[in-house]
Backbone as CSV, one residue per row, in Angstrom:
resi,resn,N_x,N_y,N_z,CA_x,CA_y,CA_z,C_x,C_y,C_z
1,MET,3.053,16.869,4.412,2.618,16.069,3.273,3.483,14.837,3.194
2,ALA,2.864,13.667,3.356,3.594,12.412,3.305,3.053,11.555,2.183
3,PRO,3.895,11.220,1.176,3.424,10.404,0.075,3.001,9.024,0.556
4,ASP,2.151,8.348,-0.268,1.768,6.989,0.070,3.015,6.132,0.172
5,ARG,3.083,5.317,1.211,4.267,4.529,1.480,4.080,3.101,1.021
6,GLU,5.178,2.375,0.933,5.153,0.964,0.592,5.060,0.153,1.873
7,GLY,3.879,-0.285,2.231,3.745,-1.182,3.364,4.094,-0.532,4.681
8,SER,4.205,-1.328,5.697,4.532,-0.841,7.026,5.973,-1.123,7.352
9,ALA,6.455,-0.445,8.373,7.854,-0.609,8.756,8.074,-1.988,9.360
10,ALA,9.185,-2.619,9.004,9.520,-3.931,9.545,10.342,-3.753,10.814
11,PRO,10.289,-4.718,11.744,11.099,-4.615,12.944,12.574,-4.662,12.599
12,PRO,13.420,-3.952,13.350,14.845,-3.932,13.031,15.462,-5.303,13.174
13,ARG,16.414,-5.615,12.286,17.149,-6.868,12.349,18.547,-6.611,12.880
14,ALA,19.133,-7.622,13.465,20.515,-7.503,13.926,21.431,-7.347,12.731
15,VAL,22.432,-6.487,12.849,23.373,-6.251,11.763,24.417,-7.353,11.765
16,PRO,24.587,-8.106,10.654,25.593,-9.148,10.617,26.984,-8.558,10.587
17,SER,27.946,-9.330,10.982,29.329,-8.853,11.013,30.221,-9.794,10.232
18,GLY,31.434,-9.311,9.952,32.433,-10.131,9.294,32.016,-10.530,7.898
19,ALA,32.400,-11.787,7.508,32.124,-12.251,6.158,30.630,-12.339,5.905
20,ALA,29.864,-12.592,6.955,28.418,-12.708,6.780,27.797,-11.416,6.301
21,ALA,28.435,-10.291,6.621,27.905,-8.994,6.213,27.948,-8.817,4.718
22,HIS,28.821,-9.561,4.038,28.980,-9.382,2.596,28.382,-10.530,1.802
23,ARG,27.729,-11.471,2.481,27.126,-12.593,1.785,25.893,-12.107,1.043
24,ARG,25.781,-12.502,-0.221,24.603,-12.158,-1.013,23.633,-13.330,-0.964
25,VAL,22.379,-13.029,-0.720,21.375,-14.066,-0.678,20.801,-14.242,-2.074
26,ALA,20.752,-15.467,-2.571,20.223,-15.731,-3.902,18.746,-15.428,-3.947
27,VAL,18.261,-15.078,-5.161,16.850,-14.775,-5.331,16.029,-15.998,-4.946
28,GLY,15.066,-15.789,-4.057,14.206,-16.873,-3.633,14.745,-17.639,-2.452
29,ALA,15.981,-17.359,-2.003,16.549,-18.080,-0.873,15.963,-17.559,0.421
30,ALA,15.981,-18.431,1.440,15.451,-18.023,2.733,16.453,-17.147,3.455
31,GLY,15.959,-16.383,4.421,16.851,-15.573,5.237,16.791,-14.115,4.866
32,PRO,17.295,-13.244,5.735,17.250,-11.807,5.503,18.245,-11.385,4.433
33,PRO,18.040,-10.208,3.807,19.005,-9.715,2.830,20.313,-9.363,3.510
34,CYS,21.399,-9.361,2.736,22.701,-9.054,3.317,22.753,-7.589,3.752
35,TYR,23.665,-7.291,4.645,23.779,-5.952,5.219,24.098,-4.922,4.140
36,CYS,25.011,-5.260,3.208,25.390,-4.311,2.152,24.196,-3.987,1.258
37,CYS,23.405,-5.018,0.921,22.225,-4.788,0.085,21.217,-3.902,0.812
38,ALA,21.040,-4.177,2.113,20.104,-3.382,2.897,20.560,-1.937,2.972
39,MET,21.863,-1.701,3.108,22.390,-0.344,3.162,22.180,0.360,1.831
40,ASN,22.456,-0.350,0.712,22.256,0.243,-0.606,20.798,0.633,-0.808
41,ARG,19.900,-0.236,-0.384,18.473,0.054,-0.507,18.095,1.266,0.341
42,SER,18.634,1.349,1.548,18.330,2.473,2.429,18.794,3.793,1.827
43,VAL,19.993,3.791,1.247,20.529,5.003,0.616,19.684,5.371,-0.597
44,ASP,19.285,4.364,-1.365,18.472,4.601,-2.555,17.154,5.260,-2.180
45,VAL,16.484,4.717,-1.174,15.209,5.274,-0.739,15.396,6.671,-0.151
46,ALA,16.458,6.846,0.639,16.689,8.148,1.274,16.900,9.247,0.239
47,SER,17.672,8.955,-0.807,17.910,9.980,-1.830,16.644,10.255,-2.632
48,SER,15.796,9.237,-2.795,14.534,9.459,-3.495,13.568,10.281,-2.639
49,VAL,13.564,10.030,-1.340,12.758,10.848,-0.427,13.241,12.304,-0.462
50,LEU,14.573,12.501,-0.521,15.126,13.850,-0.613,14.652,14.536,-1.895
51,ALA,14.655,13.797,-3.008,14.178,14.367,-4.274,12.719,14.797,-4.164
52,THR,11.923,13.992,-3.459,10.518,14.347,-3.240,10.406,15.641,-2.439
53,ALA,11.202,15.755,-1.373,11.162,16.958,-0.540,11.566,18.196,-1.334
54,LEU,12.567,18.049,-2.192,13.058,19.185,-2.968,12.081,19.617,-4.059
55,SER,11.198,18.716,-4.460,10.225,19.070,-5.491,9.011,19.787,-4.911
56,VAL,9.015,20.004,-3.602,7.976,20.748,-2.861,6.547,20.330,-3.215
57,GLY,6.354,19.042,-3.418,5.007,18.510,-3.560,4.369,18.627,-4.919
58,ALA,5.084,19.111,-5.914,4.492,19.222,-7.253,4.281,17.827,-7.830
59,GLY,3.018,17.472,-8.063,2.715,16.148,-8.583,2.304,15.166,-7.514
60,TYR,1.758,15.679,-6.394,1.294,14.815,-5.308,-0.206,14.558,-5.386
61,ALA,-0.968,15.581,-5.730,-2.424,15.485,-5.693,-3.030,16.064,-6.959
62,VAL,-4.267,15.672,-7.203,-5.030,16.216,-8.326,-5.505,17.622,-7.948
63,SER,-5.092,18.604,-8.721,-5.498,19.982,-8.444,-6.733,20.367,-9.236
64,SER,-6.876,19.782,-10.407,-8.029,20.075,-11.268,-8.157,18.926,-12.252
65,ARG,-9.178,18.076,-12.045,-9.280,16.906,-12.914,-9.651,17.322,-14.325
66,ALA,-8.837,16.888,-15.273,-9.020,17.285,-16.659,-10.008,16.371,-17.370
67,ARG,-10.510,16.869,-18.481,-11.291,16.030,-19.387,-10.372,14.954,-19.937
68,GLN,-10.815,13.709,-19.915,-9.949,12.611,-20.328,-9.969,12.454,-21.845
69,PRO,-8.809,12.493,-22.492,-8.770,12.340,-23.948,-9.172,10.930,-24.367
70,GLU,-9.714,10.819,-25.565,-10.143,9.511,-26.074,-8.954,8.589,-26.288
71,LYS,-7.873,9.129,-26.862,-6.660,8.347,-27.119,-5.571,8.778,-26.139
72,LEU,-4.726,7.828,-25.754,-3.662,8.135,-24.800,-2.701,9.181,-25.346
73,LEU,-2.366,10.152,-24.509,-1.279,11.065,-24.826,0.019,10.274,-24.858
74,GLU,0.983,10.752,-25.628,2.287,10.087,-25.718,3.357,11.076,-25.277
75,LEU,4.170,10.652,-24.318,5.212,11.534,-23.794,6.566,10.864,-23.919
76,TYR,7.474,11.537,-24.620,8.858,11.088,-24.751,9.668,11.890,-23.738
77,GLU,10.307,11.220,-22.799,10.967,11.908,-21.696,11.980,10.985,-21.047
78,PHE,12.732,11.514,-20.094,13.560,10.633,-19.265,13.535,11.138,-17.837
79,GLU,13.683,10.204,-16.917,13.333,10.443,-15.527,14.145,11.550,-14.868
80,SER,15.427,11.686,-15.185,16.266,12.653,-14.473,16.161,14.070,-15.028
81,CYS,15.475,14.246,-16.132,15.370,15.564,-16.765,14.447,16.468,-15.954
82,PRO,14.898,17.631,-15.485,14.037,18.509,-14.686,12.852,19.069,-15.475
83,PHE,13.015,19.262,-16.774,11.906,19.760,-17.596,10.848,18.672,-17.777
84,CYS,11.314,17.438,-17.956,10.380,16.312,-18.063,9.609,16.141,-16.762
85,ARG,10.268,16.375,-15.645,9.601,16.237,-14.337,8.412,17.191,-14.243
86,LYS,8.559,18.392,-14.768,7.460,19.365,-14.723,6.227,18.844,-15.462
87,VAL,6.433,18.211,-16.585,5.303,17.691,-17.359,4.695,16.476,-16.661
88,ARG,5.528,15.588,-16.137,4.986,14.435,-15.410,4.173,14.896,-14.203
89,ALA,4.640,15.945,-13.529,3.894,16.486,-12.388,2.556,17.046,-12.844
90,ALA,2.539,17.698,-13.995,1.284,18.240,-14.519,0.308,17.115,-14.850
91,LEU,0.804,16.013,-15.379,-0.070,14.871,-15.675,-0.735,14.364,-14.401
92,THR,0.026,14.316,-13.291,-0.576,13.921,-12.017,-1.604,14.948,-11.566
93,CYS,-1.254,16.223,-11.647,-2.159,17.285,-11.188,-3.460,17.307,-11.980
94,PHE,-3.393,17.005,-13.282,-4.593,16.980,-14.124,-5.245,15.600,-14.160
95,ASP,-4.614,14.632,-13.507,-5.129,13.260,-13.468,-5.230,12.659,-14.866
96,LEU,-4.214,12.916,-15.675,-4.169,12.411,-17.040,-3.262,11.190,-17.126
97,GLU,-3.670,10.241,-17.951,-2.836,9.089,-18.234,-2.010,9.370,-19.480
98,ALA,-0.954,8.586,-19.684,-0.109,8.780,-20.862,0.666,7.513,-21.157
99,MET,1.029,7.363,-22.423,1.985,6.335,-22.806,3.366,6.968,-22.741
100,ILE,4.227,6.387,-21.926,5.561,6.941,-21.717,6.584,6.182,-22.558
101,TYR,7.377,6.926,-23.312,8.479,6.354,-24.073,9.780,6.899,-23.484
102,PRO,10.473,6.099,-22.671,11.673,6.591,-21.991,12.804,6.895,-22.974
103,CYS,13.402,8.053,-22.812,14.444,8.512,-23.733,15.733,8.916,-23.014
104,PRO,16.274,8.066,-22.132,17.569,8.405,-21.543,18.650,8.392,-22.629
105,ARG,19.821,8.852,-22.289,20.915,8.875,-23.256,21.168,7.459,-23.777
106,GLY,21.175,7.289,-25.104,21.396,5.983,-25.713,20.127,5.203,-25.993
107,SER,18.961,5.776,-25.678,17.689,5.075,-25.875,17.314,5.004,-27.347
108,ARG,16.718,3.884,-27.732,16.243,3.725,-29.109,15.094,4.673,-29.436
109,HIS,14.395,5.151,-28.409,13.243,6.031,-28.644,13.662,7.449,-29.032
110,ARG,14.912,7.795,-28.801,15.367,9.151,-29.160,15.286,9.390,-30.671
111,GLU,15.524,8.337,-31.442,15.481,8.487,-32.891,14.082,8.843,-33.370
112,VAL,13.067,8.343,-32.679,11.690,8.663,-33.042,11.450,10.161,-32.893
113,VAL,11.934,10.740,-31.796,11.751,12.170,-31.559,12.503,12.989,-32.612
114,LYS,13.701,12.558,-32.962,14.458,13.255,-34.004,13.696,13.267,-35.321
115,MET,13.121,12.132,-35.670,12.396,12.032,-36.932,11.111,12.867,-36.906
116,ARG,10.423,12.883,-35.758,9.146,13.583,-35.682,9.326,15.088,-35.523
117,GLY,10.287,15.480,-34.649,10.408,16.891,-34.326,11.647,17.575,-34.863
118,GLY,12.624,16.788,-35.303,13.829,17.370,-35.883,15.014,17.469,-34.953
119,LYS,14.805,17.203,-33.659,15.917,17.281,-32.721,15.626,16.421,-31.501
120,ALA,16.691,15.996,-30.833,16.565,15.172,-29.631,16.486,16.093,-28.418
121,GLN,15.336,16.652,-28.206,15.089,17.544,-27.072,13.872,17.026,-26.311
122,PHE,13.946,17.123,-24.980,12.891,16.528,-24.169,12.452,17.479,-23.059
123,PRO,11.162,17.375,-22.695,10.150,16.412,-23.110,9.586,16.726,-24.499
124,TYR,8.920,15.714,-25.065,8.252,15.877,-26.353,6.887,15.201,-26.248
125,LEU,5.834,15.975,-26.457,4.475,15.461,-26.326,3.845,15.247,-27.691
126,VAL,3.163,14.124,-27.834,2.361,13.835,-29.024,0.929,13.618,-28.557
127,ASP,0.003,14.383,-29.109,-1.413,14.215,-28.785,-2.127,13.698,-30.026
128,PRO,-2.417,12.375,-30.073,-3.075,11.812,-31.255,-4.530,12.255,-31.391
129,ASN,-5.061,12.909,-30.372,-6.441,13.388,-30.421,-6.577,14.674,-31.225
130,THR,-5.532,15.478,-31.223,-5.586,16.767,-31.919,-4.532,16.902,-33.012
131,GLY,-3.591,15.952,-33.055,-2.497,16.034,-34.022,-1.376,16.958,-33.591
132,LYS,-1.455,17.512,-32.384,-0.432,18.432,-31.895,0.800,17.656,-31.421
133,GLU,1.978,18.202,-31.719,3.247,17.671,-31.215,4.096,18.858,-30.805
134,MET,4.763,18.755,-29.659,5.512,19.922,-29.193,6.618,19.591,-28.215
135,TYR,7.614,20.459,-28.213,8.673,20.476,-27.208,8.295,21.511,-26.135
136,GLU,9.196,21.733,-25.185,9.128,22.780,-24.160,8.095,22.467,-23.071
137,SER,8.595,22.250,-21.868,7.733,21.859,-20.752,6.645,22.890,-20.459
138,ASP,6.988,24.171,-20.476,5.974,25.195,-20.181,4.881,25.225,-21.251
139,ASP,5.282,25.047,-22.519,4.297,25.020,-23.604,3.400,23.792,-23.479
140,ILE,3.988,22.660,-23.115,3.208,21.431,-22.956,2.211,21.575,-21.815
141,ASN,2.666,22.096,-20.688,1.762,22.250,-19.542,0.636,23.240,-19.844
142,ARG,0.960,24.307,-20.556,-0.073,25.265,-20.958,-1.073,24.591,-21.908
143,TYR,-0.574,23.787,-22.827,-1.438,23.073,-23.767,-2.367,22.113,-23.023
144,LEU,-1.826,21.371,-22.064,-2.646,20.427,-21.298,-3.737,21.165,-20.520
145,ALA,-3.365,22.296,-19.910,-4.333,23.079,-19.142,-5.442,23.627,-20.035
146,ASP,-5.080,24.139,-21.208,-6.070,24.741,-22.102,-6.928,23.698,-22.814
147,THR,-6.327,22.564,-23.161,-7.025,21.562,-23.968,-7.860,20.605,-23.130
148,TYR,-7.326,20.223,-21.967,-8.011,19.212,-21.162,-8.387,19.694,-19.756
149,GLY,-7.752,20.743,-19.289,-8.003,21.233,-17.940,-8.918,22.439,-17.910
150,ASP,-8.781,23.224,-16.849,-9.616,24.414,-16.662,-8.920,25.691,-17.110
151,GLY,-7.829,25.525,-17.835,-7.092,26.686,-18.334,-6.033,27.199,-17.389
152,LYS,-5.929,26.590,-16.191,-4.962,27.052,-15.194,-3.853,26.017,-14.993
153,VAL,-2.614,26.440,-15.198,-1.473,25.589,-14.873,-1.306,25.603,-13.356
154,PRO,-1.119,24.447,-12.713,-0.953,24.416,-11.255,0.114,25.406,-10.787
155,THR,-0.143,26.078,-9.691,0.732,27.152,-9.213,2.179,26.700,-9.065
156,ARG,2.390,25.542,-8.495,3.758,25.075,-8.262,4.517,24.795,-9.547
157,LEU,3.787,24.728,-10.665,4.425,24.470,-11.955,4.453,25.714,-12.835
158,SER,4.072,26.846,-12.283,4.008,28.077,-13.084,4.750,29.233,-12.428
159,LEU,5.789,28.907,-11.659,6.543,29.940,-10.941,7.857,30.291,-11.630
160,GLY,7.966,29.951,-12.896,9.141,30.329,-13.677,10.434,29.760,-13.127
161,PRO,11.428,30.633,-12.854,12.730,30.162,-12.371,12.642,29.352,-11.077
162,LEU,11.678,29.652,-10.218,11.545,28.907,-8.964,11.113,27.469,-9.228
163,THR,10.196,27.279,-10.173,9.771,25.926,-10.535,10.942,25.137,-11.104
164,PHE,11.716,25.792,-11.974,12.885,25.098,-12.546,13.905,24.772,-11.464
165,LEU,14.088,25.673,-10.515,15.058,25.438,-9.438,14.671,24.214,-8.621
166,THR,13.418,24.118,-8.206,13.001,22.982,-7.391,13.075,21.681,-8.175
167,SER,12.714,21.732,-9.453,12.788,20.531,-10.290,14.240,20.126,-10.515
168,GLY,15.120,21.120,-10.710,16.533,20.833,-10.893,17.177,20.258,-9.647
169,LEU,16.783,20.759,-8.470,17.319,20.227,-7.218,16.885,18.780,-7.008
170,ALA,15.646,18.473,-7.395,15.171,17.095,-7.286,15.994,16.166,-8.166
171,SER,16.368,16.635,-9.349,17.232,15.836,-10.227,18.622,15.672,-9.630
172,ALA,19.120,16.732,-9.001,20.468,16.690,-8.420,20.569,15.695,-7.273
173,ALA,19.446,15.397,-6.623,19.459,14.443,-5.514,19.745,13.024,-5.993
174,ARG,19.482,12.747,-7.284,19.722,11.419,-7.853,20.363,11.606,-9.236
175,PRO,21.608,12.077,-9.265,22.213,12.519,-10.522,22.473,11.414,-11.540
176,THR,22.567,10.161,-11.115,22.882,9.091,-12.062,21.681,8.219,-12.393
177,ARG,20.533,8.491,-11.793,19.373,7.616,-11.980,18.487,8.118,-13.111
178,GLY,18.083,7.183,-13.968,17.176,7.543,-15.055,17.780,8.486,-16.066
179,ARG,19.081,8.393,-16.271,19.767,9.309,-17.181,20.341,8.598,-18.399
180,LYS,20.844,7.376,-18.208,21.534,6.657,-19.277,20.894,5.296,-19.491
181,ALA,20.694,4.929,-20.765,20.073,3.649,-21.089,21.006,2.494,-20.805
182,ARG,20.403,1.375,-20.413,21.134,0.122,-20.236,20.640,-0.878,-21.287
183,PRO,21.501,-1.823,-21.697,21.059,-2.830,-22.676,19.857,-3.597,-22.141
184,ALA,18.837,-3.747,-22.976,17.620,-4.404,-22.526,16.851,-4.966,-23.709
185,LYS,16.068,-6.006,-23.439,15.149,-6.560,-24.431,13.899,-5.689,-24.479
186,ALA,13.404,-5.445,-25.661,12.175,-4.656,-25.807,10.969,-5.571,-25.600
187,PRO,10.055,-5.226,-24.702,8.867,-6.054,-24.514,7.952,-5.980,-25.733
188,GLU,7.218,-7.063,-25.975,6.295,-7.075,-27.109,5.166,-6.077,-26.896
189,LYS,4.655,-6.009,-25.653,3.581,-5.084,-25.309,4.073,-4.116,-24.236
190,PRO,3.614,-2.863,-24.249,3.997,-1.928,-23.183,3.520,-2.433,-21.822
191,LEU,4.276,-2.132,-20.785,3.882,-2.470,-19.430,2.911,-1.411,-18.909
192,GLU,2.376,-1.624,-17.718,1.479,-0.649,-17.099,1.973,-0.355,-15.687
193,LEU,1.978,0.929,-15.316,2.446,1.339,-13.993,1.447,2.299,-13.364
194,TRP,1.017,1.980,-12.148,0.197,2.891,-11.349,1.142,3.657,-10.440
195,SER,1.038,4.982,-10.478,2.071,5.810,-9.875,1.525,7.215,-9.661
196,PHE,2.270,8.042,-8.946,2.093,9.497,-9.012,3.463,10.129,-8.847
197,GLU,3.623,11.310,-9.377,4.951,11.856,-9.646,5.872,11.919,-8.442
198,VAL,5.429,12.464,-7.295,6.394,12.715,-6.225,6.618,11.536,-5.286
199,SER,5.896,10.447,-5.455,6.146,9.289,-4.595,7.595,8.826,-4.739
200,PRO,8.358,8.757,-3.644,9.757,8.333,-3.756,9.902,6.892,-4.225
201,PHE,8.923,6.044,-3.913,8.999,4.646,-4.319,8.620,4.484,-5.788
202,CYS,7.622,5.249,-6.241,7.282,5.227,-7.663,8.456,5.714,-8.508
203,ARG,9.164,6.698,-8.003,10.320,7.215,-8.737,11.340,6.109,-8.998
204,ILE,11.601,5.282,-8.005,12.581,4.200,-8.146,12.145,3.225,-9.236
205,ALA,10.853,2.899,-9.275,10.348,2.002,-10.312,10.425,2.657,-11.691
206,ARG,10.060,3.932,-11.767,10.095,4.626,-13.066,11.524,4.740,-13.583
207,GLU,12.466,4.954,-12.699,13.865,5.039,-13.126,14.329,3.746,-13.781
208,ALA,13.921,2.612,-13.214,14.300,1.326,-13.806,13.667,1.157,-15.182
209,LEU,12.393,1.496,-15.315,11.739,1.437,-16.617,12.434,2.348,-17.618
210,CYS,12.845,3.516,-17.146,13.533,4.479,-18.006,14.874,3.936,-18.490
211,GLU,15.691,3.461,-17.570,17.028,2.992,-17.937,16.975,1.783,-18.861
212,LEU,15.926,0.960,-18.724,15.761,-0.216,-19.578,14.966,0.093,-20.844
213,GLN,14.598,1.369,-21.024,13.935,1.857,-22.246,12.597,1.158,-22.488
214,ILE,11.884,0.833,-21.429,10.650,0.066,-21.542,9.451,1.019,-21.621
215,PRO,8.715,1.030,-22.724,7.504,1.857,-22.795,6.457,1.353,-21.806
216,TYR,5.697,2.279,-21.254,4.671,1.852,-20.309,3.509,2.835,-20.282
217,HIS,2.354,2.273,-20.002,1.130,3.043,-19.821,1.130,3.556,-18.388
218,LEU,1.203,4.860,-18.226,1.233,5.483,-16.908,-0.182,5.782,-16.442
219,HIS,-0.595,5.112,-15.348,-1.867,5.390,-14.708,-1.592,6.291,-13.499
220,ASN,-1.945,7.552,-13.583,-1.715,8.451,-12.454,-2.816,8.273,-11.404
221,VAL,-2.394,8.095,-10.161,-3.351,7.926,-9.052,-2.927,8.832,-7.896
222,GLY,-2.753,10.118,-8.199,-2.419,11.083,-7.159,-3.551,11.226,-6.160
223,LYS,-3.248,11.852,-5.041,-4.260,12.049,-4.003,-5.455,12.809,-4.588
224,GLY,-6.655,12.290,-4.366,-7.852,12.917,-4.894,-8.279,12.399,-6.249
225,SER,-7.520,11.470,-6.829,-7.879,10.931,-8.139,-9.044,9.956,-8.019
226,PRO,-10.108,10.141,-8.807,-11.199,9.161,-8.822,-10.736,7.789,-9.296
227,ARG,-9.597,7.751,-9.971,-9.058,6.496,-10.483,-8.579,5.569,-9.357
228,ARG,-8.390,6.130,-8.170,-7.936,5.305,-7.049,-8.940,4.201,-6.712
229,GLU,-10.224,4.492,-6.863,-11.240,3.498,-6.504,-11.124,2.249,-7.373
230,SER,-10.998,2.430,-8.682,-10.865,1.279,-9.580,-9.525,0.580,-9.374
231,PHE,-8.510,1.350,-9.007,-7.212,0.737,-8.740,-7.277,-0.172,-7.517
232,VAL,-7.901,0.292,-6.452,-8.035,-0.530,-5.242,-8.868,-1.773,-5.532
233,ALA,-9.906,-1.627,-6.362,-10.717,-2.781,-6.726,-9.886,-3.829,-7.454
234,ARG,-8.900,-3.372,-8.204,-8.037,-4.297,-8.954,-6.953,-4.898,-8.070
235,SER,-6.285,-4.033,-7.285,-5.078,-4.462,-6.563,-5.347,-4.916,-5.131
236,GLY,-6.445,-4.450,-4.548,-6.780,-4.826,-3.183,-6.405,-3.800,-2.139
237,LYS,-5.577,-2.815,-2.492,-5.195,-1.781,-1.531,-4.609,-0.595,-2.268
238,MET,-4.603,0.555,-1.586,-4.037,1.767,-2.177,-2.571,1.856,-1.792
239,MET,-1.734,1.232,-2.612,-0.293,1.277,-2.406,0.374,1.308,-3.777
240,VAL,1.306,2.210,-3.941,2.018,2.345,-5.207,3.523,2.405,-4.928
241,PRO,4.331,2.011,-5.944,3.974,1.665,-7.317,3.355,0.279,-7.427
242,TYR,2.663,0.086,-8.559,2.064,-1.210,-8.866,2.297,-1.454,-10.345
243,LEU,2.922,-2.575,-10.663,3.297,-2.878,-12.045,2.492,-4.057,-12.569
244,PHE,2.047,-3.945,-13.815,1.450,-5.084,-14.520,2.201,-5.270,-15.827
245,ASP,2.638,-6.504,-16.066,3.329,-6.836,-17.305,2.434,-7.776,-18.105
246,PRO,1.798,-7.287,-19.169,0.906,-8.142,-19.966,1.648,-9.227,-20.744
247,ASN,2.970,-9.098,-20.828,3.758,-10.100,-21.545,3.964,-11.367,-20.717
248,THR,3.914,-11.233,-19.397,4.126,-12.386,-18.518,2.972,-12.593,-17.545
249,SER,2.012,-11.650,-17.546,0.867,-11.652,-16.616,1.292,-11.442,-15.165
250,LYS,2.494,-10.960,-14.937,2.963,-10.662,-13.582,2.399,-9.331,-13.116
251,GLU,2.003,-9.283,-11.838,1.551,-8.054,-11.205,2.210,-7.963,-9.841
252,MET,2.627,-6.759,-9.438,3.334,-6.660,-8.165,3.371,-5.243,-7.620
253,PHE,3.428,-5.156,-6.280,3.739,-3.938,-5.556,5.252,-3.926,-5.292
254,GLU,5.694,-2.935,-4.523,7.053,-2.829,-3.967,8.095,-2.462,-5.029
255,SER,8.654,-1.285,-4.895,9.628,-0.805,-5.873,10.834,-1.727,-5.989
256,ALA,11.315,-2.279,-4.870,12.479,-3.167,-4.923,12.156,-4.424,-5.728
257,ASP,10.963,-4.974,-5.533,10.564,-6.167,-6.283,10.378,-5.837,-7.762
258,ILE,9.823,-4.665,-8.049,9.621,-4.256,-9.436,10.966,-4.094,-10.146
259,VAL,11.917,-3.430,-9.492,13.240,-3.234,-10.091,13.910,-4.574,-10.345
260,ALA,13.858,-5.482,-9.365,14.465,-6.806,-9.532,13.808,-7.561,-10.687
261,TYR,12.481,-7.487,-10.764,11.758,-8.171,-11.829,12.153,-7.619,-13.205
262,LEU,12.190,-6.302,-13.320,12.539,-5.685,-14.613,13.958,-6.053,-15.039
263,ASN,14.879,-6.020,-14.095,16.269,-6.370,-14.423,16.387,-7.822,-14.865
264,GLN,15.695,-8.707,-14.155,15.781,-10.136,-14.468,15.068,-10.485,-15.771
265,THR,13.959,-9.776,-16.064,13.137,-10.120,-17.214,13.601,-9.442,-18.498
266,TYR,14.066,-8.194,-18.385,14.384,-7.421,-19.575,15.836,-6.945,-19.660
267,GLY,16.540,-6.951,-18.529,17.927,-6.487,-18.553,18.841,-7.441,-19.298
268,GLU,19.837,-6.883,-19.956,20.835,-7.686,-20.687,22.230,-7.212,-20.287
269,GLY,22.730,-7.756,-19.213,24.066,-7.387,-18.755,24.071,-6.204,-17.816
């Protein structure tokens, strides 16, 4: 099982030496990226690929397309949380969209969960279609299966301690990513992200959105999703992640470009 990749492999470049190896190329400048930046990117992608492998494919494909709710589900979560990962994987498996409110440590969205549910525990689901609000990943996945699906929680998400173990190992592969909030400007309108849970490149983009506390409309396009057809009609090809920012009208592929854009547009220090 190989997740959708970002583009094709580029031909190898010669490794610079000496002072040139540490030169940083300015945004928009001509020439290849510096060796240190390329190494950091390689390590980042490798650890994300490892997280995908450790999650044993949960959240790769649509297992049972659910009835689509009239109003968007709302999920308060943070990327590194293993319990949150189980719910995000279920959203991909059921082909459900959601409004994501990132709640890493220090996030402004945590206060909303405290006020609504009484405690800062994640994940926390709000369904404006039924008025239901709940904690606990297993309860949320069961609710999604019964309310919108065929009543069956995907097997890989219903193995009890084994499911938690694989989700926890995936978090351990990237222990500092998507865990703590960074200072950021709040966008006027939520962003939109086309993604599916186990894609290593989508994970990198989601982590940046999480750390910057940016709410976003999650469009799941796992393997087998009928939504892929409309996505290709919009973007021109089946490649994820794909970000749209209605505040600036920017649209883009490539996790590295998305992370750079988010940091430059919304990051504060």
